[in-house]
N, C-alpha and C positions, 0 to 999 in steps of 0.2 A: 626651710631654711633655703634661701637664695644662693647662687654661687657667691656671688659677693661677701655675702656674710658669712658663708663657709670658710672663702679665702681671707677674710678679715678676722678669724679666730687663728689660722695657722701661721701669720706673717705680723713680724713688729711694725713692718709699714703702713701706709696711708692704702685705703682702697675706697675706690668711688664707683658709683653707677652712674651709666650716660652721660660721660664728664664731655663735654665741648672739646675738641681737637683743634680746632681752627688757632686757637690760641698759641698752641706747640707748633704752630709751622707759620715759616716765614711768607709761605704763601698767603696765610691767612685765610686760608679753602679748606672745607673738610667738614664731615658730619661728627658725630660723637661716637665713644667709646663704650660698648656694651659694657666693660669693669676697666678701669685704668688703676694701675698699682704704681706706686713709688715703695718699691724696696729699700730697708736703711742696712742691708747686711747680705754678707754671701750667702747665708743658712736662709734669709729670706728669698733668694732667687732660688735656689734648688729645691725650695717647698712650691716654689710658684710653678716651676717646672715639673714636678711631679703632679702637682694639681693639674696642670693641663695635659700632660700624658695619661693621668687618670680619667680625664672627662672628654678626652679627645676634643679639644675646643681650639679655635684659631689664636694664635699668638704673635705678638708685633712688638718690636723694640723701637721705641722712638725717642730720639734725643730732643733736639730743639727744632726739628724738622727741617732743618735748611734745606735738605734735599731730597725732599717727598712732594709728593701731590696725592690728598688724602680723599678719596671719594667723598662726594655730596652725602652719600648714604651711610657714612661712618662706617665703622670697624666692629664686626662680630667677633665674640671672645675678649681675650683680654690683652691689655696696649701696657707695656711695661715703660718706667720714664727714671733714667738713673742719674737725674739733675741734683735731686736732693742727697743722696745715700753715699755716691761715690765721687767725691770731690776733694781726695787727697792731693796734695803737691807737696813733695819734700824733694830736697836736695842733697845728696850724699858728697861730702866735700872729698872723702878717701877715695871713691870711685868716680866721683864726678857724672853719676847717673843722676837724672830726674823722674822721679817716679808722679805720675800724673792719673789721677782716677777717670774711668771713662765719661765722667757727668761734669766734667772740667771744660771750661768755654775755651775755645782756641786763643781767643785775644789774653784769655787770664795766664793761660800757659806760657804763650811768647812772651809777656812782661816778666813772668816769673824766670823765664830763661834768661832775659836780657839782664836782669837784677842780679844774677848769680854767675853773670859773664861767660855765657854759654852762646854759642854762635850756630847757625845753620837754619833756624826757625823763622827769623824776625819775617821773612816775606810771606808768611803765612797767617798773618794778624788778622787781616780783613777776612778771612774765611769764616762765615757764620755756621760754625758746626759747634760741636761737642767733641772732644777726642776721640769717645768711644766711635761717633758716626765716622770722623773723619779717617778713623783706622780703618772702618770696614770699607770705605770704598777708596781708602788711600787718596784721601783728598791733596790738592795743589794748585799752585800757580807761580808765576814769575820765576819758572823754571825750579822749583822745588816741590817735593810731595811728601807728605805727613809720615812717611815710613823711612826717608832718607836717613834718620840718625836715629830711629828705633833699635834698641837693642834687645827686648823681649816684650811679649805679651801675655798678661795674665787673663784667663777666660774659663767660664764654666763650660763642661763639655761633657755630657751623660752624668751630670748627678756629681760632677767633682771640679776643685778647681784646678788649672793646670797652669805650667809655666812654656810657651813657644818661644824660641829663638826666632830672630829675625826671620832665617834662613829657611824658617820651618813654616812660615806664615803666608807664602806663595803671593807676593805683592806684585802687581802689574800698574799698568797704564788704568787708575780709576779703579782700581779690582784689587781683591785681596783672597785669599783662598781657604779663608774658614767655613766651616758647614754653615748651612743655614740657620742649624740649632745653637750654634755657640753663640755664647752672651761675654763681649769682650768686657771686662770690669776696670783694668788698668795696665799702663804699658810704663816701660821702661828706656826712658832716651838718653844715648851717649854723645854728647858733642864736643868740639874743640873750645879753648878759650877765646872771648872775643871782647874788645873794648865797648862797654856798656853804651857810652856816647854815639861810636859809630854805629852801633848795633839800633839803638833807637832812632838814629838819623835813615836809616835803612828801613825799619820800619814803616817810620811816617812819611816817606817819600812813595813806597808801595800804597799805603792806604789815600794818601791826596791822587794817586793815579787812578786807583779802582775807584775814587767818589767822582774823578772825572768823567770816566769812560764807561762806568756802568749806572743803571738806574738805582741806587741805593737809597732813594726816596720813595720808593713806591716798592709795595710787598712782591716779592719774588723768591726763587727757589735759588738762586745761581745761575750756571750754565745748564741749560736744558736738553743739549746733547753733548755726546761726546766729539773731540775733533778728529775726524777721519785722515789721521797725519799722509802726508803731509800738509793736508789742507786744513782749513779753519772753517768750523759750521757758521759762524757769525758770517763771513765772507761768502760763503755759499748762499746762505739766506739771504741776506743783502743783494747780493745779485739775481737771486730771482724776483726782486722787487718786492720782497714783504716787509720790509722794515715799515713800522707803523700800523700793520694790518691789524685788524680788530674783529673780535667775535665774541658777543656777549660785552663781558665788562673785562675780557681779558685783552692782551696786546702785546704783538711784538715790538718789542721796545725800539722806539727811533733813535734811541742813543746806542743801542748794542743788541746787533739783531739775534744773538744765541740766547738773548733774556725775554722771557714772557713774563708781564707784570701784571697784576691786581688792580686795574684803575678804578674799578667801580663795583664793588660785591661780585664779583667774577665768582663762577660755578668752575666746578673740575672738568664738565665736560666743557666748557670756553677754552681753557687750556689744551685740553685733548685734541678738540677739534682744530686748534690752531696748530698744534703739533703734526697732525695728519695734513694739513694744508704745506706747512714746510716741508714735510719729507716727502711728499709727492712733487710738487713743484721743484724740488733740490733734485730728485730723482728722474725725473722729466727732462731735466736741463743738462745733468752730468752723468747720469749713471749711478751716482754715488746713494747709499743708504745711509741715512744718519740714525746713529744709535741713541736712543734717550739715555742720559746720564743722570736724570731725574727719576728717582724710586716711585712707581705707582702703586699706593695700597689700597686695599678695600674694595677693589673692583671686582664684581661678579664675573666679569669676562676683561680680556685685554682689550683697553680700547685704542690701542694703538694697532694700525691697517697694515697687514701684510704687504709688502712691496715686492716678494719674490716670487 
């Protein structure tokens, strides 16, 4: 019996072998997962964790892949996706708390908040992420971050589900303090009251601006590098003369220099080569080391060259 067959007998969710991962990446890049699972319950997740521990095999959680670059060789072990089984969205009128499952898309969550007169997340609508992924990296834009209105986060840790208050989550700039093995399954958000029409107008304004200044028409992962405050990575890369630079099927966007786009069946190696080029040029010019925001998964060795 194969590992995937054994796992399929343990959980109620789906289990697939050699599942292509590129469709789950906004980059549309990446090889196949040895085992791809979509759990339907907390019990499923706990059993998967136990299975991973028993067999000592690699384990990854993949949302909709908006902030990842997946190796062309794919991923050994188990890849988990929560977009089918963890899509709860509800609003408690007595507490004003919205509960959102880890598999809920950010755009869906923002629309839900607006419909229930809750303000504070409308600027996040254009982020192509799930709630779980956005929480793990504390995704943000236009002055707002996912963590701004979080009340508590529910996750699986060491085989049991626990609830952490926001103060226990260790949020920072594009960062959270969760353990690597933690699996976020839902979050509670507490927001003030707002006018739905005004909130919708703010949302639309930010989306229109995003569409004007970011290459939304081509596959990409969002911002490639964190901003080395007070500087902006896009400005530094543009100043280095790299806007529009190409390697293989990948290109540093002529529209926004902190975006790398997949113009023609790009490979992961094309993207990492452009990242290394940008980091070296910016470092040589300014002494600033650009830190990747995109997560690199499935690579046998770190493809990002050290500049220290």
